[in-house]
N, C-alpha and C positions, 0 to 999 in steps of 0.2 A: 592335592590342590597346591603349589609351591604357587605362593604370589611373587607378581613380577614389580617391580619398583619403580615409579616414573615421579617427576616432582609435579606434573601437571597432566590430568589425565579432563578429555572434551568429550563430551556427549553429544554430538553432533557436525558432521562436518558441512555447514552452508557458511553465510556470510558470516555471521556472530564467533563462531566457533575459529573460522578463517582469520578473522581480524585479533584473537587471542595469540595465536602464533608469531606473530609479528614482533612485539615485548618480549614474552617468554624466551624464544629463540636465541633473540638478539644477548639473552643475557647470560646464555648457556643453560636454560634449564631443558630437561630431559621432556620430552612431550609424546604422548599417545593420543593418536583421534579414531571417535569410535563415531561411525556412519553405516548406516545400515541399506541406505538406498545411494543414489547417485552424489557425489561431491558439488558442494556447489547448494544443495539443495532446494530451496521451493523458488525463489526469483530466476538465477538464469535457467535451469529445466523446467519448469512448469509455471513460472508464473508472470513477473512482469519481463522480463526480457523477451521470450518468446510472443508473450500477450503484444509489446510493441510493436512486435512487426506484422500484427493485424491491424492495430490501431495507425500503421501507417499506412495499409491500405483504407483504411476508413479517411483518412486523410487526403487520400490522393481521390477519392471519388469527392468528397467535400469539394475539392478543387474545381473536380468536374465540372459538379452540379452549379456552380457558377462562373464557369466559361464565357456563357452566352453573354455575362453583364460586361466581359470582356471584348465583346464583339467574336467570338471563337466559335465558329458552329462545328458543336461534333454531332456524331452520332452517339444512342444510347450505350454506357457501356457497360460488361458483362464480367462479372469476374468467377475466375475459375477458382471455385473453394477450396476443390482437393488440390492445385496445382499452391496454393498459396499457403497451406497447411503443410507441403512438402518442403516449401521455400521455408517455413517458418523453423520446422526440421533439422532441415541443412544446415541454419546460421547457429541453432545451438550445439549439433552433435557432438563436438570436440571439446569444450566446455569442461565435462567432468574429467579428461584426459588431461587436460593443460592444467587445473587444479593438482591435479595427482601431481606431475611434474613438480609443479610450485611447492609441494607440502615435501616432496620428496630431496627440493635443491635447500629444504630448509630444514631437512633429515625431522621431521616430523613422523613417525610411524603409523600411517593408518590402518585401522583395522575394519575390514569388511564384516557386521552381524551387528544384533541390538546389544545396546549396555543397560545395565540397569544398578543400582546402588545393590553392594552386600556387606556395607557395613558405612557408618560415618566416614570413614577413608578410604572406602575399598569399592571398586566394579569390576560386576562380572559382564563378559563377554560371548559368548562362546563355552568352551569348555575353561577358559581363562578367566584367571583372577588378577586385576591387577589394584595397587596400593599407592594412593599418590599424597603430598602434602595438599595439594588443592584441586577440586573436581569442579570443573565448567559444565552445568546445564544449558547447552545450545540446541535443545532439540527443534527449534523452531515451531511453525504451529498447524494445524491441519482443518479443513470444514468444519464449521460448528455442526454438530449433529443435531437435529432437529427431531422431536418427540410427535410427529403429526402420522397419522396413520396412512400409511402408504408413500411415507419417507423414501424408501429403499427403491422407489421408483425415480426418483429425482440422479441429475448426475452433477458432477462440481466441474469446476473449473478445467480440471485434469483433464476430461474427456473432451470438456468444450475445445483444448488446444491440442486433440489429438481425432478426432472425427474428422473424418476426408469429405463427408457429406453434408451441404447446408441446411440444417430444416429448416420447412416453411416458414415454423410458428415456433412461437419460446416462451415460457412464462419462466420468471426469477420470482422464487419466496426469499423475499428480502432486497430490499434498496438500498443496501450498499456500494460501493467502489467495484465491487465485482459486476453485479448485475449490470452497473451503468455502463462501466467501460467496456466491458463485452454487448451489453444492448445497443451500442451505438454502432459497431461493428455489424452486429448481425441486422440491424435497421439498413442500415447504408447498404449492405449486401442483400437486402431483397425481403429479410425474415419479417414478419409479424411479432413485434415485441410487447408483453405485457410485463411489466412490476408490480408486486404486491409487497406494502411495507406495513408492518405492525404498528410503526410509530406516526404519529402525526405529520414528521416530517423526513424527508428522504435525506439521507446524510447528516444526522442529529447534529454530529460534531464541528460543522462548516456553519460559518453566517448563513444565516436565514434567508439573508436576500441574496446572495451568491445562488443560494440551489435554487431560489426559486427562478432565477435567469435560468439556469441549465435546466430546470427542470421544464420551461416554457420552450426554451431552442429544441431539447429532445422530443417533445411534443411534436414539433415543427414536422420534424425528421418522422413521425407515425407512432411513437413508442406510446403508449398507453398504460397510466399509472393508477394506483388505487392505492391509498394511504388509510392509517388508521383501521387497517384489516384485520381479523382473525382466520388462519388456515386453519379451514377443520380437519380437509380429508384431502390424500391423491389416491385416484383412480383412475383404471383403464375403461376406457369409454372409446367403442367407434374405432378401434385400431391406434385413437390417439392417446393423451393423457387428459383427465379433466380434473382440475384445482378447485376444490368446496370451500366457500370463505364466506365469513360474515362482514356485511359493512352497513352502516348505519342500523342496525341492528336487525337487516336483514340478510338470507341466504343467498348468495350467488353462484357462479359456477363459470370458470371457462377454461378451453378447453385449445391443447396446442400439440404439435408434435412430438416437444421436448419440456421437459418443467427441470431448473434448475435452482438447487441450493445456493441462495446468493443472501446467506446469512451471516458471510463473515469467518473468522476463523479463529479457533482456541491454541490457546498454549497446547502443543504435546509434550506432554509431561505425565500422563496418566500409567504410562506402562514402565516410569523408571524407579517402580516402589519407594519412592520418597521415603517413605515411613522406615526404612531400611538405612535410611542413607541420615535419618535423623531431621530433616527438612521440611520445615513445621508450612504447611500448606490447607487451602479449602477450597471446594469447587473448581479446580485444577488451579487456581493461583496459589505461586510461592509467593511466603511473605519475604519482604526484602528489607534490607537497609539501604544507606541513601548512598554507598558505595558498589551497589549491586552485588552484595551477599544475602546468603541467608542468613536471618536474623536468628536461627535457633542451630543452625549450622555454619558458623562464619569461614570454615575453609571449602565452603562451598559455594560458587558466582554464578550466575545468572545476568545473563544476555540476548538481544534477539529477541523473538517473538513470545519467549518463554516470559520476558520479562511482563509482569502483569500492570503496569503502569506508563507504558509507550506506545507509540504507535508503530506496528506491525511492518513497517519500510523495511528497504536491503538496506539505505544507507545508515540507519538508526541503528540496526543490527552490527554494522561495521563498526559504529560511533563507539557502539555499549563494549563489544566486544574489544576494541583496541583499549578501554578504560578497564576491564577487568585484567587485561594482558598486563598492563602499567598498577596495578594494584595489589597483582600477585606476586610482581617484581620488587615494586618500595613500599607494599603496605599498602592501607588503607586510605590512599592521599586524594584518590579523585572521584567525583561526582558526575554525572551527568547532569548537561542543563540543554531543556530542549526548548527553548521559548523563542531562539531564533534559526527554529530548523523547518525550514521551506519544506511543503507537502504539493502534491497535483493529482487530480484525480484526472485519467488519460479518457474522457470521452472527446469526440470532436465537435467545436474546439473544447478544451479542458477548465476546467476549475482549479485555478491555485490560491493556495493562504501560506497565511505564517501569521504568527502571533494569537493576539488575543480576536474572537468575534467579538462585535458592538455588544452583544450582550453581555458578555463575561466580563468587558472592561469596563460597562456600568455597573453591575455585582460586585465587581472588584473596590468600586470605589472612585475610579478615577474619574477628572472631569476633563472631559474629551472634544477635541472637533471630529469632525466626521464627516471627511471629504467624500463624497459619493458621486459618479459620471457616469452618465448612459452615454455612449461615446460614439455611438453608431453614426451622428454627422458632423464628427473629426475627419479630419483632411485623409487623415492616413486609414481609418473604418472604411471610410468611402472607396479610398484606392485599390484597395485590397477586395473590396465586395462584404466586408466583415457580415454574417449573419446576426452573431450578438458581440458586443463589445461593452464593457460595464467594469467597473472600478470600484473599492472603496477602500478608501488610506485611513486609519486611527490612529491620531494623534496626541499624547498627553499635553494638555495646556500648560502645565506647570514647566513640563522640560523642554520640551517641544522633539521629542522620543516617540520612536515609531512604534506603539501599541501593536500592531496587527495591520495587514494588508491581504487584501480579496481581490479575485480577480476571475471573469469570463470572458473568454478569446482577448484578440488585443495581446498576443503571445504573452499570456499571464504567466505560463509554468517557466518563462524565460524572468520576466520583471521581476517576479517573486523573488528569483534569489536576490537582486537587489537589495530590497530593502530588509531580507533575511541578514545580509551582510550589515546592515546600517544599524541593525535592532545589537546584534552581536558585537558589533566595536562603537556605540555610541553614536552615530553618526545622527545629525537634528534633521529634521522633518528641512529646516531651512537651507540646512547644507546640499541634502540631497534635490532642493528646488531650483538654489544657487548653480549648480554643477553645468557644465555645456557639456550635452549631447551630441553623438554622430546625427545627422540630420538627412534622408527623413529617413527616420527608425520609430518602431513603437517607443523604443525609448524614451525617444527623444519628447513623448507626452506624459512624461511623469511630469515635468514640474507641472504641467498644468493638469493631472489627477491632483494634484495638492494645491491648489487655488489660484494658477494664475490667468484664470481662462481657458479656452484651449483653441486648438489648431486647427 
């Protein structure tokens, strides 16, 4: 087998891998991208993009629920689930072809197949062997496998985005982002939803007070939760699925038409033959340096969901891919900074967050001012008949800089970006408070969130 030589070989054709191609192709480097499935990876094909189509339907149902408060008389809505799934599929169907054209314009050779290391600077794919100065691991993530008896009876988010029949009841094993986002859509569509979480708190990386508000709102629409549980097995029963779990030392069981693996995702690196690439790893986590390189083979770069230390989010994957591309071109100059990156859990309404939680800020030894606001009685919240409107902004007393901001409702998924921008560029809480915002908007409430009284 005669090796083919490239400057860069990218394992994976998702957002991270595509992010790499910009800097390296502008520098004139030759690039091969290996992708076994659809270009674009998880986010546009079976993740955030199609999911948001369903979330948008959930928002519409949420608005309809509140119509009577605005003195609008309507009948009971009926969601055509099959047609909604068809709409979702129609909206994303052209993404892989569009990305293929984009890669062709960049003169990136896209190779269909599964790539794996054949040496520290080589990759095999099908009957080909590719050698490169730089190899990039951008293989994304996959649902976290659960070693529960009967786990094979569960479906994942992939199937949830394809099933044209709405189940009457769903149990999520795991209380992470997937469970909450899909749970809100399912519950608003009329399904009975139960979420079982092993840890004491849902969404453990999020601010505990924000999660508590989201849980209360989730329970209001009928979602049932059990935290601090241990799932023992999943079995068929009466044409349905029974999930057996322990709670407070007692065995319980819940039945539903579907059981879903909602335990999050793990790096998709177990079939790459990392040992052949001299890439140090343990328990599916690649050991990396501050420049997103393998600590044992600096010619191997890692970006996207395969990075073990960053949130598995599409914008972060693109950001990391660009950093990897620039480091390949210019040498190891750039390191990612995640401190000011905002994130949202797209429930209805969403939970949005940037920076440190209150607990984390105190653990790091900051002297902080914590501005917490229950905003349901604020004019803006009452105008739009919000069902939950809450914020918490954490400010460093010594510098007046924003350390963290957390929202549930109140268009927090948009407001959080203002705080992220402030954190990145050192805009102080006083400067944010003194800014003049368009009125009446949710943004105009920011100054009140920081202590000027409320609207």
